[in-house]
Structures are given as C-alpha cells and as structure tokens.
Backbone of each chain as ProteinMPNN parsed JSONL, in Angstrom:
{"seq_chain_A": "MNKILFFGSLRELTGTQEMMLENISDTDNLLKELLHRFPQIRSCTFRTVINQETIAQNTPIRQGDEIALLPPFSGG", "coords_chain_A": {"N_chain_A": [[168.575, 102.517, 42.31], [167.982, 100.109, 44.883], [166.876, 99.417, 48.188], [167.422, 96.559, 50.088], [166.065, 94.656, 52.596], [166.671, 92.463, 55.341], [165.165, 90.245, 57.688], [164.715, 88.746, 60.977], [165.471, 85.272, 61.109], [166.618, 85.286, 58.606], [168.423, 87.369, 58.564], [170.527, 86.366, 60.032], [171.301, 84.141, 58.528], [172.133, 85.304, 56.126], [173.947, 87.084, 57.05], [173.492, 89.733, 56.962], [171.87, 92.877, 57.357], [170.876, 94.892, 55.752], [171.087, 95.769, 52.277], [172.196, 97.252, 49.185], [170.957, 97.215, 45.908], [171.141, 97.405, 42.325], [169.495, 97.918, 39.141], [167.524, 95.923, 39.159], [164.77, 94.402, 37.897], [162.333, 93.216, 38.581], [160.525, 91.298, 41.124], [160.901, 88.538, 40.859], [163.362, 88.387, 39.522], [164.897, 89.641, 41.436], [164.808, 87.764, 43.549], [166.084, 85.636, 42.329], [168.657, 86.701, 42.094], [169.298, 87.105, 44.787], [169.221, 84.489, 45.774], [171.331, 83.472, 44.396], [173.437, 84.903, 45.531], [173.133, 84.227, 48.204], [172.824, 81.246, 48.731], [172.134, 79.728, 50.882], [169.66, 80.47, 51.836], [167.784, 79.199, 50.425], [166.001, 77.137, 51.275], [164.365, 78.442, 52.993], [161.357, 79.79, 54.418], [159.651, 82.646, 53.472], [158.135, 85.909, 53.145], [157.771, 88.388, 50.6], [158.011, 91.854, 50.664], [157.135, 95.032, 49.31], [157.871, 98.309, 49.829], [156.637, 98.11, 52.344], [154.336, 96.651, 51.771], [152.807, 93.539, 51.281], [153.583, 91.313, 48.639], [152.076, 89.192, 46.207], [152.739, 87.98, 43.885], [154.959, 87.941, 41.015], [156.384, 91.105, 40.764], [156.872, 94.35, 39.397], [159.822, 96.259, 40.074], [160.491, 99.476, 41.155], [162.639, 102.353, 40.818], [164.065, 103.277, 43.855], [162.258, 101.848, 45.403], [161.666, 100.051, 48.442], [162.589, 96.923, 49.479], [161.739, 94.079, 51.371], [162.546, 91.035, 53.01], [160.718, 88.744, 54.725], [160.637, 86.455, 57.298], [158.308, 84.011, 58.773], [156.142, 85.63, 61.145], [156.673, 86.215, 64.678], [155.831, 87.602, 66.908], [154.498, 89.0, 69.994]], "CA_chain_A": [[169.064, 101.699, 43.45], [166.936, 99.637, 45.804], [167.338, 98.895, 49.48], [166.877, 95.232, 50.385], [166.176, 94.427, 54.037], [166.466, 91.096, 55.82], [164.728, 90.233, 59.081], [164.633, 87.454, 61.669], [166.501, 84.276, 60.83], [167.28, 85.602, 57.332], [169.571, 88.231, 58.873], [171.636, 85.506, 60.455], [171.737, 83.275, 57.435], [172.829, 86.099, 55.11], [174.944, 87.936, 57.699], [173.22, 91.066, 56.42], [170.584, 93.494, 57.702], [170.405, 95.577, 54.559], [172.036, 95.91, 51.189], [171.678, 98.028, 48.058], [171.129, 96.587, 44.603], [170.581, 98.22, 41.24], [169.119, 97.241, 37.891], [166.663, 94.752, 39.382], [163.529, 94.832, 37.223], [161.136, 92.713, 39.26], [160.827, 90.507, 42.318], [161.446, 87.229, 40.465], [164.791, 88.583, 39.264], [165.53, 89.939, 42.725], [164.974, 86.52, 44.297], [167.144, 84.87, 41.638], [169.939, 87.321, 42.451], [169.568, 86.865, 46.205], [169.524, 83.066, 45.943], [172.675, 83.284, 43.858], [174.4, 85.434, 46.512], [172.924, 83.579, 49.5], [172.125, 79.976, 48.471], [171.707, 79.143, 52.162], [168.269, 80.82, 52.16], [166.928, 78.496, 49.46], [164.941, 76.33, 51.889], [163.649, 79.248, 53.988], [160.028, 80.338, 54.11], [159.573, 84.079, 53.755], [157.313, 86.681, 52.223], [158.457, 89.555, 50.042], [157.202, 93.069, 50.725], [157.681, 96.216, 48.645], [157.365, 99.504, 50.528], [155.84, 97.598, 53.476], [153.123, 95.949, 51.312], [153.131, 92.177, 50.854], [153.244, 91.018, 47.251], [151.676, 87.792, 46.067], [153.238, 87.438, 42.607], [156.054, 88.726, 40.451], [155.984, 92.512, 40.761], [157.954, 95.243, 38.961], [160.508, 97.052, 41.104], [160.82, 100.81, 40.643], [163.744, 103.06, 41.473], [163.726, 103.782, 45.188], [161.425, 100.917, 46.19], [162.341, 99.33, 49.53], [162.105, 95.538, 49.47], [162.115, 93.356, 52.59], [162.249, 89.6, 53.048], [160.25, 88.553, 56.092], [160.245, 85.101, 57.72], [157.041, 84.037, 59.535], [156.205, 86.502, 62.322], [156.585, 85.508, 65.96], [155.711, 88.588, 67.976], [153.48, 88.76, 71.02]], "C_chain_A": [[167.89, 101.301, 44.335], [167.563, 99.11, 47.089], [166.644, 97.56, 49.72], [167.13, 94.97, 51.866], [165.923, 92.961, 54.37], [166.08, 91.152, 57.293], [164.767, 88.818, 59.636], [165.792, 86.551, 61.306], [167.243, 84.554, 59.52], [168.483, 86.518, 57.543], [170.783, 87.398, 59.241], [172.19, 84.716, 59.302], [172.54, 84.056, 56.39], [173.966, 86.912, 55.71], [174.73, 89.402, 57.368], [171.896, 91.583, 56.952], [170.012, 94.22, 56.496], [171.524, 95.684, 53.526], [171.395, 96.729, 50.085], [171.943, 97.247, 46.782], [170.615, 97.541, 43.54], [170.279, 97.342, 40.04], [168.375, 95.935, 38.129], [165.273, 95.126, 38.888], [162.266, 94.386, 37.955], [161.531, 91.741, 40.357], [161.343, 89.11, 41.959], [162.954, 87.345, 40.232], [165.554, 88.907, 40.543], [165.811, 88.639, 43.485], [166.041, 85.63, 43.659], [168.513, 85.379, 42.067], [170.291, 87.007, 43.902], [169.909, 85.398, 46.468], [170.913, 82.733, 45.394], [173.724, 83.735, 44.886], [174.335, 84.67, 47.831], [172.186, 82.26, 49.298], [171.597, 79.322, 49.743], [170.275, 79.5, 52.523], [167.267, 80.081, 51.274], [165.759, 77.772, 50.124], [164.137, 77.125, 52.912], [162.272, 79.658, 53.478], [160.058, 81.823, 54.418], [158.603, 84.729, 52.778], [158.125, 87.889, 51.764], [157.515, 90.744, 50.149], [157.922, 94.197, 49.994], [157.037, 97.43, 49.299], [156.325, 99.123, 51.589], [154.521, 96.939, 53.066], [153.512, 94.575, 50.796], [152.731, 91.982, 49.398], [152.999, 89.527, 47.096], [152.227, 87.151, 44.794], [154.369, 88.337, 42.119], [155.607, 90.17, 40.238], [157.142, 93.372, 40.274], [158.539, 96.013, 40.138], [160.907, 98.382, 40.49], [162.003, 101.36, 41.416], [163.284, 103.56, 42.837], [162.83, 102.876, 46.017], [162.284, 100.25, 47.257], [161.74, 97.933, 49.583], [162.603, 94.857, 50.739], [161.711, 91.896, 52.454], [161.947, 89.237, 54.501], [159.923, 87.096, 56.372], [158.905, 85.165, 58.47], [157.191, 84.829, 60.836], [156.091, 85.68, 63.604], [156.55, 86.491, 67.123], [154.663, 88.175, 68.98], [153.928, 87.743, 72.052]], "O_chain_A": [[166.935, 102.059, 44.509], [168.609, 98.462, 47.086], [165.427, 97.447, 49.573], [168.265, 95.052, 52.335], [165.076, 92.307, 53.762], [166.585, 91.98, 58.051], [164.841, 87.836, 58.897], [166.938, 86.989, 61.205], [168.376, 84.105, 59.345], [169.453, 86.452, 56.788], [171.907, 87.679, 58.825], [173.404, 84.63, 59.118], [173.508, 83.538, 55.834], [174.847, 87.38, 54.989], [175.647, 90.217, 57.472], [170.911, 90.847, 57.002], [168.808, 94.171, 56.247], [172.712, 95.688, 53.847], [170.174, 96.883, 50.056], [173.023, 96.685, 46.6], [169.761, 98.385, 43.812], [170.734, 96.202, 39.934], [168.564, 94.96, 37.401], [164.663, 96.064, 39.401], [161.255, 95.089, 37.951], [162.703, 91.399, 40.512], [162.155, 88.555, 42.7], [163.726, 86.502, 40.689], [166.704, 88.504, 40.714], [166.911, 88.437, 43.998], [166.802, 84.958, 44.355], [169.414, 84.596, 42.365], [171.437, 86.683, 44.214], [170.78, 85.096, 47.284], [171.58, 81.819, 45.879], [174.741, 83.073, 45.095], [175.353, 84.484, 48.498], [171.015, 82.164, 49.666], [170.717, 78.464, 49.686], [169.712, 78.893, 53.434], [166.06, 80.306, 51.36], [164.645, 77.787, 49.6], [163.315, 76.554, 53.628], [162.057, 79.846, 52.28], [160.45, 82.219, 55.515], [158.292, 84.173, 51.725], [159.04, 88.344, 52.451], [156.349, 90.65, 49.767], [159.147, 94.308, 50.045], [155.814, 97.563, 49.321], [155.271, 99.751, 51.7], [153.671, 96.691, 53.921], [154.424, 94.444, 49.98], [151.666, 92.432, 48.974], [153.627, 88.705, 47.764], [152.187, 85.931, 44.639], [154.687, 89.355, 42.734], [154.579, 90.424, 39.61], [158.281, 93.156, 40.687], [157.829, 96.37, 41.078], [161.568, 98.43, 39.452], [162.326, 100.901, 42.511], [162.235, 104.192, 42.952], [162.657, 103.109, 47.213], [163.451, 99.926, 47.032], [160.526, 97.777, 49.715], [163.754, 95.037, 51.135], [160.68, 91.566, 51.866], [162.787, 89.395, 55.386], [159.019, 86.544, 55.745], [158.42, 86.256, 58.769], [158.2, 84.728, 61.534], [155.498, 84.601, 63.619], [157.147, 86.259, 68.175], [154.02, 87.135, 68.839], [153.18, 87.435, 72.98]]}, "seq_chain_B": "MNKELFIKGPVTPDLISKILNEQSTDRESGAFTIFLGQVRSDKIDGKEVTAIEYTAYESMAEKVFEVIRKDTFESFKLTKIIIIHSLGTVKSGEVSLFVLVAAGHRPDVFKDCSYIVEKIKKDLPVWGKEILEDDSYTWKKNNF", "coords_chain_B": {"N_chain_B": [[144.16, 106.086, 70.411], [147.422, 104.828, 70.792], [150.626, 106.409, 70.253], [153.158, 105.412, 70.584], [154.345, 102.481, 69.713], [156.352, 100.605, 70.073], [158.666, 99.673, 72.668], [161.892, 99.77, 74.273], [163.087, 96.879, 75.746], [161.39, 95.238, 78.567], [157.78, 95.535, 79.169], [157.099, 97.262, 81.866], [155.905, 96.77, 85.303], [155.569, 99.319, 86.446], [155.091, 100.961, 84.196], [152.721, 99.831, 83.258], [151.072, 100.385, 85.41], [151.127, 103.186, 85.314], [149.811, 103.647, 82.869], [147.273, 102.595, 83.488], [146.505, 104.316, 85.54], [146.21, 106.656, 84.086], [143.813, 106.251, 82.836], [141.787, 107.136, 84.386], [141.047, 109.659, 83.705], [139.58, 109.375, 81.495], [136.524, 109.83, 80.317], [134.757, 108.694, 78.603], [134.933, 105.953, 78.385], [133.699, 102.898, 79.656], [134.285, 100.308, 80.022], [137.04, 98.171, 80.255], [139.463, 96.035, 78.81], [142.349, 94.143, 79.407], [145.284, 92.746, 78.044], [148.115, 90.863, 78.836], [151.138, 89.816, 77.564], [153.389, 87.506, 78.523], [156.788, 86.452, 78.941], [157.428, 83.051, 78.892], [158.94, 80.376, 80.764], [159.611, 78.233, 78.868], [160.48, 74.822, 77.967], [162.906, 73.767, 75.774], [164.129, 71.23, 73.9], [164.963, 70.16, 76.328], [166.145, 72.341, 77.51], [165.864, 75.398, 79.31], [163.945, 78.315, 78.464], [165.279, 81.445, 78.834], [165.014, 84.043, 78.106], [163.554, 86.268, 75.632], [164.57, 87.696, 72.601], [163.556, 90.449, 70.841], [162.955, 91.655, 67.545], [162.001, 93.973, 64.946], [160.257, 95.045, 61.975], [159.959, 98.084, 61.823], [158.788, 100.3, 60.458], [156.919, 99.059, 58.835], [155.368, 97.824, 60.745], [154.067, 99.986, 61.959], [152.277, 100.686, 59.967], [150.716, 98.368, 59.838], [149.577, 98.427, 62.32], [147.955, 100.675, 62.055], [146.11, 99.649, 60.237], [144.915, 97.647, 61.775], [143.735, 99.268, 63.677], [141.954, 100.798, 62.066], [140.313, 98.741, 61.17], [139.028, 97.887, 63.46], [138.267, 99.904, 65.281], [135.946, 101.507, 64.675], [134.045, 99.56, 63.863], [133.866, 97.911, 66.086], [133.033, 99.671, 67.952], [134.836, 100.977, 69.7], [136.52, 102.916, 72.226], [139.132, 103.26, 72.775], [142.373, 101.979, 71.947], [145.269, 100.562, 73.076], [148.454, 99.556, 72.326], [151.435, 98.039, 73.165], [154.57, 96.879, 72.352], [157.444, 94.989, 73.126], [160.893, 95.609, 72.253], [164.152, 94.215, 71.73], [165.725, 92.635, 74.569], [163.746, 90.563, 76.638], [163.169, 89.15, 79.675], [162.348, 85.86, 81.014], [159.254, 85.757, 82.676], [158.9, 88.449, 82.505], [156.98, 91.069, 80.916], [156.095, 91.259, 77.508], [154.233, 92.143, 75.754], [151.608, 94.421, 75.728], [148.214, 95.023, 75.757], [145.511, 97.135, 75.675], [142.085, 97.549, 75.612], [139.303, 99.578, 75.183], [135.863, 100.411, 75.707], [132.627, 102.013, 75.507], [130.732, 100.488, 76.767], [130.415, 97.155, 78.205], [129.686, 94.79, 76.586], [131.129, 93.483, 74.236], [133.81, 93.759, 74.712], [135.692, 91.967, 75.698], [135.9, 90.024, 73.72], [136.709, 91.657, 71.609], [139.252, 92.503, 72.389], [140.583, 90.067, 72.374], [140.426, 89.487, 69.656], [142.048, 91.519, 68.609], [144.537, 90.913, 69.788], [145.09, 88.457, 68.552], [145.315, 89.336, 65.907], [147.6, 90.884, 66.125], [149.526, 88.941, 66.702], [149.474, 87.523, 64.386], [149.855, 89.318, 62.261], [151.717, 91.375, 62.817], [154.906, 92.567, 61.985], [157.136, 91.23, 63.628], [159.802, 89.595, 65.28], [160.842, 86.883, 67.34], [163.565, 85.74, 69.225], [164.316, 82.953, 70.951], [166.119, 82.697, 73.812], [168.178, 80.347, 75.295], [169.05, 78.494, 78.326], [171.726, 77.771, 78.132], [172.769, 79.719, 76.605], [172.42, 79.176, 73.945], [170.122, 79.389, 71.13], [166.812, 79.591, 69.686], [164.596, 80.22, 66.975], [161.526, 81.69, 67.567], [158.244, 80.301, 67.142], [155.01, 81.161, 66.236], [151.85, 79.886, 67.26], [148.751, 79.107, 65.705]], "CA_chain_B": [[145.162, 105.137, 69.899], [148.725, 105.346, 71.221], [151.591, 106.678, 69.195], [154.369, 104.631, 70.838], [154.009, 101.058, 69.579], [157.463, 99.782, 70.552], [159.584, 100.193, 73.676], [163.074, 98.921, 74.441], [163.024, 96.114, 76.988], [160.063, 94.769, 78.956], [156.719, 96.434, 79.622], [157.297, 97.105, 83.31], [154.73, 97.027, 86.15], [155.412, 100.776, 86.609], [154.465, 101.505, 82.987], [151.339, 99.352, 83.249], [150.384, 101.16, 86.45], [150.998, 104.564, 84.797], [148.755, 103.628, 81.843], [145.983, 102.393, 84.149], [146.177, 105.561, 86.245], [145.786, 107.662, 83.09], [142.448, 105.961, 82.362], [140.791, 107.781, 85.257], [140.59, 110.909, 83.075], [138.789, 108.996, 80.322], [135.113, 109.853, 80.732], [133.919, 108.013, 77.594], [135.067, 104.496, 78.47], [133.138, 102.301, 80.865], [134.739, 98.923, 80.127], [138.419, 98.009, 79.785], [140.062, 94.707, 78.88], [143.802, 94.231, 79.251], [146.018, 91.508, 77.806], [149.559, 90.922, 79.052], [151.878, 88.66, 77.055], [154.572, 87.377, 79.379], [157.719, 85.435, 78.462], [157.36, 81.841, 79.717], [160.162, 79.557, 80.805], [159.384, 76.978, 78.147], [161.648, 73.953, 77.842], [163.133, 73.38, 74.377], [165.207, 70.214, 73.93], [165.433, 70.009, 77.704], [166.782, 73.558, 78.016], [164.855, 76.383, 79.651], [164.017, 79.641, 77.844], [165.565, 82.451, 79.864], [164.635, 85.369, 77.598], [163.304, 86.377, 74.193], [165.061, 88.941, 71.975], [162.611, 90.84, 69.797], [163.287, 92.642, 66.517], [160.791, 94.302, 64.185], [160.304, 95.931, 60.797], [159.152, 99.072, 62.53], [157.96, 101.146, 59.573], [155.775, 98.265, 58.389], [154.529, 97.579, 61.915], [153.215, 101.169, 62.154], [151.191, 100.598, 58.979], [149.849, 97.256, 60.246], [148.881, 98.966, 63.486], [146.896, 101.548, 61.531], [145.094, 98.775, 59.629], [144.182, 97.031, 62.893], [142.912, 100.346, 64.258], [140.835, 101.124, 61.14], [139.394, 97.594, 61.074], [138.349, 97.547, 64.707], [137.82, 101.01, 66.115], [134.544, 101.877, 64.442], [133.134, 98.405, 63.792], [133.678, 97.383, 67.424], [132.612, 100.809, 68.787], [135.812, 101.137, 70.763], [136.917, 104.279, 72.55], [140.584, 103.322, 72.919], [143.223, 100.789, 71.805], [146.687, 100.828, 73.375], [149.296, 98.379, 72.091], [152.871, 98.274, 73.38], [155.341, 95.651, 72.15], [158.86, 95.162, 73.466], [162.008, 95.286, 71.366], [165.318, 93.879, 72.544], [165.655, 91.461, 75.452], [162.734, 90.473, 77.693], [163.492, 87.9, 80.391], [161.212, 85.049, 81.479], [158.55, 86.407, 83.777], [158.639, 89.849, 82.153], [155.913, 91.246, 79.926], [156.587, 91.758, 76.223], [153.118, 92.687, 74.973], [150.519, 95.018, 76.513], [147.107, 95.48, 74.921], [144.351, 97.633, 76.417], [140.974, 97.872, 74.723], [138.239, 100.195, 75.972], [134.619, 100.747, 75.023], [131.689, 102.663, 76.416], [130.043, 99.451, 77.52], [131.217, 95.925, 78.234], [129.303, 93.549, 75.915], [132.046, 92.717, 73.387], [135.177, 94.248, 74.861], [136.582, 90.816, 75.886], [136.084, 89.434, 72.385], [137.445, 92.616, 70.779], [140.667, 92.456, 72.819], [141.096, 88.792, 71.885], [140.587, 89.625, 68.192], [143.21, 92.38, 68.34], [145.76, 90.17, 70.153], [145.349, 87.469, 67.489], [145.792, 90.08, 64.724], [148.98, 91.284, 66.406], [150.404, 87.766, 66.608], [149.481, 87.027, 63.009], [150.166, 90.321, 61.231], [152.734, 92.376, 63.145], [156.226, 92.072, 61.575], [158.015, 91.159, 64.802], [160.4, 88.271, 65.404], [161.397, 86.604, 68.658], [164.614, 84.724, 69.299], [164.255, 82.402, 72.301], [167.464, 82.459, 74.35], [168.107, 79.218, 76.219], [169.906, 78.645, 79.514], [173.145, 77.613, 77.796], [173.033, 80.81, 75.656], [172.036, 78.864, 72.571], [168.831, 80.013, 70.879], [165.99, 79.079, 68.603], [163.628, 81.231, 66.541], [160.162, 81.43, 68.074], [157.192, 80.101, 66.148], [153.675, 81.377, 66.807], [150.827, 78.889, 66.923], [147.419, 79.686, 65.46]], "C_chain_B": [[146.536, 105.675, 70.239], [149.656, 105.526, 70.044], [152.82, 105.793, 69.349], [154.012, 103.161, 70.795], [155.094, 100.196, 70.209], [158.184, 100.484, 71.695], [160.761, 99.238, 73.787], [162.958, 98.194, 75.776], [161.586, 95.773, 77.355], [159.071, 95.901, 79.223], [156.684, 96.254, 81.138], [155.988, 97.304, 84.088], [154.5, 98.532, 86.351], [154.718, 101.399, 85.406], [153.0, 101.095, 82.919], [150.505, 100.162, 84.238], [150.136, 102.591, 85.974], [149.86, 104.631, 83.776], [147.388, 103.482, 82.503], [145.553, 103.652, 84.895], [145.645, 106.619, 85.296], [144.344, 107.462, 82.661], [141.4, 106.67, 83.211], [140.29, 109.099, 84.665], [139.725, 110.633, 81.846], [137.33, 108.879, 80.735], [134.198, 109.13, 79.748], [133.878, 106.512, 77.805], [134.49, 103.981, 79.777], [133.623, 100.887, 81.078], [136.125, 98.809, 79.518], [138.779, 96.535, 79.856], [141.543, 94.861, 78.61], [144.355, 92.843, 79.004], [147.485, 91.783, 78.091], [150.17, 89.653, 78.467], [153.192, 88.577, 77.808], [155.473, 86.27, 78.833], [157.705, 84.259, 79.443], [158.711, 81.138, 79.731], [159.877, 78.202, 80.176], [160.653, 76.15, 78.19], [161.736, 73.555, 76.371], [164.346, 72.467, 74.356], [165.813, 70.097, 75.318], [166.064, 71.259, 78.294], [165.719, 74.642, 78.208], [165.069, 77.691, 78.885], [164.237, 80.663, 78.953], [165.153, 83.862, 79.416], [164.224, 85.241, 76.136], [163.868, 87.721, 73.73], [164.155, 89.27, 70.808], [163.224, 91.858, 68.842], [162.032, 92.865, 65.674], [161.139, 95.105, 62.94], [159.381, 97.086, 61.183], [158.265, 99.894, 61.604], [156.748, 100.368, 59.057], [154.816, 98.015, 59.553], [153.584, 98.758, 62.172], [152.021, 101.112, 61.2], [150.194, 99.503, 59.373], [148.978, 97.697, 61.428], [147.714, 99.845, 63.045], [145.758, 100.724, 60.927], [144.257, 98.121, 60.726], [143.24, 98.059, 63.506], [141.696, 100.621, 63.378], [139.817, 99.983, 61.13], [138.534, 97.441, 62.311], [137.694, 98.727, 65.419], [136.336, 101.312, 65.934], [133.624, 100.675, 64.492], [132.883, 97.818, 65.174], [133.211, 98.465, 68.395], [133.562, 100.988, 69.979], [136.083, 102.621, 71.023], [138.438, 104.397, 72.614], [141.204, 101.961, 72.616], [144.651, 101.236, 72.127], [147.436, 99.522, 73.177], [150.741, 98.793, 72.337], [153.569, 96.933, 73.248], [156.807, 95.94, 72.446], [159.753, 94.914, 72.268], [163.212, 95.002, 72.247], [164.989, 92.723, 73.474], [164.578, 91.601, 76.52], [162.94, 89.125, 78.376], [162.21, 87.134, 80.731], [160.589, 85.719, 82.683], [158.279, 87.881, 83.53], [157.63, 89.908, 81.017], [156.484, 91.848, 78.641], [155.477, 92.343, 75.357], [152.038, 93.177, 75.923], [149.451, 95.484, 75.53], [145.982, 95.921, 75.84], [143.292, 98.038, 75.397], [139.859, 98.439, 75.586], [137.039, 100.488, 75.084], [133.72, 101.439, 76.031], [131.056, 101.648, 77.352], [130.733, 98.118, 77.326], [130.894, 94.868, 77.185], [130.386, 92.825, 75.132], [133.509, 93.013, 73.653], [136.163, 93.09, 75.084], [136.942, 90.212, 74.54], [136.938, 90.343, 71.492], [138.933, 92.581, 71.107], [141.31, 91.181, 72.284], [141.36, 88.866, 70.38], [141.851, 90.425, 67.874], [144.512, 91.666, 68.682], [146.104, 89.143, 69.066], [145.855, 88.148, 66.221], [147.254, 90.494, 64.912], [149.913, 90.104, 66.18], [150.528, 87.308, 65.156], [150.109, 88.04, 62.036], [151.297, 91.29, 61.553], [154.117, 91.829, 62.795], [157.241, 92.188, 62.709], [158.538, 89.737, 64.88], [161.015, 88.106, 66.785], [162.427, 85.495, 68.576], [164.623, 84.24, 70.739], [165.668, 82.038, 72.758], [167.355, 81.381, 75.416], [169.184, 79.353, 77.293], [171.388, 78.474, 79.225], [173.581, 78.65, 76.766], [172.858, 80.421, 74.197], [170.646, 79.479, 72.351], [168.092, 79.278, 69.781], [164.988, 80.164, 68.23], [162.228, 80.781, 66.925], [159.215, 81.212, 66.896], [155.854, 80.333, 66.839], [152.725, 80.284, 66.361], [149.488, 79.565, 66.717], [146.376, 78.597, 65.416]], "O_chain_B": [[146.808, 106.853, 70.007], [149.507, 104.898, 68.996], [153.463, 105.453, 68.355], [153.433, 102.641, 71.749], [154.792, 99.167, 70.814], [158.308, 101.709, 71.711], [160.658, 98.059, 73.447], [162.754, 98.822, 76.815], [160.669, 95.987, 76.562], [159.449, 97.047, 79.466], [156.28, 95.201, 81.631], [155.062, 97.938, 83.582], [153.353, 98.972, 86.42], [153.856, 102.263, 85.564], [152.138, 101.901, 82.568], [149.382, 100.569, 83.939], [149.06, 103.145, 86.202], [149.044, 105.553, 83.808], [146.442, 104.171, 82.121], [144.376, 104.013, 84.885], [144.746, 107.385, 85.643], [143.711, 108.398, 82.173], [140.247, 106.792, 82.797], [139.24, 109.602, 85.064], [139.2, 111.561, 81.231], [136.949, 107.934, 81.425], [133.006, 108.967, 80.01], [132.897, 105.862, 77.444], [134.742, 104.528, 80.85], [133.424, 100.307, 82.146], [136.367, 99.286, 78.409], [138.451, 95.856, 80.829], [141.954, 95.599, 77.715], [143.958, 91.88, 79.659], [148.038, 92.793, 77.654], [149.772, 88.545, 78.826], [154.016, 89.488, 77.73], [154.982, 85.265, 78.32], [157.932, 84.425, 80.641], [159.517, 81.295, 78.814], [159.897, 77.168, 80.844], [161.748, 76.667, 78.412], [160.765, 73.067, 75.792], [165.447, 72.863, 74.74], [167.026, 69.954, 75.467], [166.479, 71.252, 79.453], [164.806, 74.792, 77.395], [166.202, 78.127, 78.678], [163.458, 80.729, 79.905], [164.967, 84.756, 80.242], [164.508, 84.236, 75.485], [163.671, 88.748, 74.38], [163.999, 88.466, 69.889], [163.912, 92.79, 69.256], [161.114, 92.046, 65.688], [162.182, 95.757, 62.87], [158.182, 97.062, 60.904], [157.109, 100.159, 61.932], [155.677, 100.943, 58.862], [153.599, 97.997, 59.369], [152.433, 98.556, 62.559], [150.898, 101.447, 61.576], [148.982, 99.685, 59.256], [147.794, 97.368, 61.505], [146.619, 99.763, 63.601], [144.586, 101.063, 61.086], [143.033, 98.049, 60.618], [142.089, 97.754, 63.815], [140.564, 100.672, 63.858], [138.61, 100.221, 61.088], [137.423, 96.919, 62.229], [136.675, 98.559, 66.087], [135.572, 101.366, 66.898], [132.548, 100.74, 65.086], [131.804, 97.279, 65.424], [133.014, 98.172, 69.575], [133.123, 101.132, 71.12], [135.895, 103.465, 70.146], [138.981, 105.498, 72.519], [140.649, 100.922, 72.974], [145.17, 102.173, 71.522], [147.099, 98.504, 73.783], [151.213, 99.784, 71.78], [153.222, 95.969, 73.931], [157.341, 96.984, 72.073], [159.428, 94.123, 71.383], [163.291, 95.486, 73.376], [164.088, 91.929, 73.203], [164.5, 92.614, 77.215], [162.89, 88.081, 77.726], [161.119, 87.705, 80.733], [161.281, 86.186, 83.587], [157.511, 88.501, 84.265], [157.445, 88.95, 80.265], [157.249, 92.811, 78.676], [155.754, 92.971, 74.335], [151.603, 92.446, 76.813], [149.733, 96.235, 74.596], [145.545, 95.152, 76.697], [143.569, 98.77, 74.447], [139.504, 97.852, 76.608], [137.169, 100.772, 73.893], [133.995, 101.458, 77.231], [130.866, 101.895, 78.543], [131.536, 97.952, 76.408], [131.783, 94.068, 76.892], [130.561, 91.624, 75.342], [134.372, 92.566, 72.897], [137.332, 93.196, 74.713], [138.104, 89.928, 74.249], [137.776, 89.87, 70.724], [139.774, 92.625, 70.21], [142.442, 91.204, 71.801], [142.378, 88.376, 69.891], [142.623, 90.059, 66.988], [145.494, 91.793, 67.95], [147.27, 88.98, 68.707], [146.722, 87.61, 65.532], [148.044, 90.457, 63.969], [150.961, 90.241, 65.549], [151.559, 86.773, 64.75], [150.812, 87.654, 61.102], [151.794, 91.966, 60.653], [154.479, 90.744, 63.251], [158.072, 93.095, 62.749], [157.815, 88.784, 64.586], [161.618, 89.028, 67.334], [162.206, 84.458, 67.95], [164.903, 85.016, 71.653], [166.325, 81.182, 72.165], [166.54, 81.484, 76.333], [170.089, 80.182, 77.202], [172.226, 78.969, 79.978], [174.622, 78.499, 76.126], [173.113, 81.229, 73.305], [170.06, 80.03, 73.283], [168.658, 78.464, 69.052], [164.575, 80.946, 69.087], [161.81, 79.657, 66.649], [159.344, 81.82, 65.833], [155.593, 79.77, 67.901], [152.788, 79.814, 65.225], [149.125, 80.482, 67.454], [145.195, 78.881, 65.221]]}, "name": "protein", "num_of_chains": 2, "seq": "MNKILFFGSLRELTGTQEMMLENISDTDNLLKELLHRFPQIRSCTFRTVINQETIAQNTPIRQGDEIALLPPFSGGMNKELFIKGPVTPDLISKILNEQSTDRESGAFTIFLGQVRSDKIDGKEVTAIEYTAYESMAEKVFEVIRKDTFESFKLTKIIIIHSLGTVKSGEVSLFVLVAAGHRPDVFKDCSYIVEKIKKDLPVWGKEILEDDSYTWKKNNF"}
C-alpha cells in the first residue's frame, strides 16, 4: 500500500488530502491512475515526490513509499 | 538553528521581540540581519487581499530546512539561522515569515540572509491561498 498526498490547489481539485493505493509499480502508472480518477488535474503543473524527494523521471514505487503531488510553491 | 519551523497564525511582534531579546546571550554573533515577510493588501481583479492561508508539506519542509542549513551554515560562516513560517491564516499587515541570520562579523550577513530568503521562497513546500475581500480566493504565485 502507498499513501498519496495532495497539496495546494490539487487538494481542492481532487477533494482529497490523502488516499491509499496498492499495486502501483511506478510513478508513470501512478499518474495514469490519478488522471483517470481525477481528470480535472490534467492541465495542472505539479512535481512528484517520493518520501519527500523530488523525482525527475519514471521511478519505481516500493511498498510503503509516500508519494506527494506538489503544485508550485508559494510560501514566504 | 531553530527546531520550530512552523507556527500557527502570524509571527507576532511579541515573538519577534522575544527572539531578539534572546540574542543578548549569544556571545559569538556580532552581526544580525532580519527579514520579515508581511502580508500585503494587494489588489487582484479589483479586490483587496485581506489574508493569506498557508499550508505546508511539513515533513518535507523539515528536510529542505536541513539542506538550506547545511548549504549555508559553514560556507557562509554563520553562527545562527532562525526561520519561522506561519501556517493557517495571516491577515494583511501581519508577518508570515521571520528569518534571522547571524555571523561573527558583518561583511556578508546581508547577502546571506537574502540568499536564504530566496531559497525559502523557491524550495520550501508551502502554499498560500490569497483570501479576497469578498471571501473569494486565488492561489498565490511567487515571482523569481
């Protein structure tokens, strides 16, 4: 099982702060699944992080990994 | 380096005063620079911003904070970095970001504080929702 977290505007668009998914092998497949469930995020800009580390390309997802989708930051 | 990165609500004048008072026991630092980020009453589509609501990916923010510390503490010869960022609602005119940078001597402490503030704005996983006077809102965008 993997925890998927949404932040910023993505929380509103999906109506979700966090969800659990299983049997997701890598981030490309995760994004396919999320776009299927939440097509409204298709045009959003966001980065994908695994265990708080940003990933730049398709990355395997292991059991227990925490994945977050982060829109552009706007702190400060 | 402080342990408390986030607080609920604004960084109040009392808290700022408390932090400054605590510096009198610091015998290593001779130069301090402070940055205060305050919520402005910007106008968006003719409507005034009355507050910003902040949320964060806190566990990732702690890691980013450590990276900023490692990158700057030794290379800039700093003696102290204090960063406090608000979570929740901060009204216009209230402070949402406090950064204090200290060194033994002054030469680069202004530049170092500026570097750290820019890193915070670019790298800290924090989001601001600008609340407008009619209770509508828009998601804040940082400019670089």
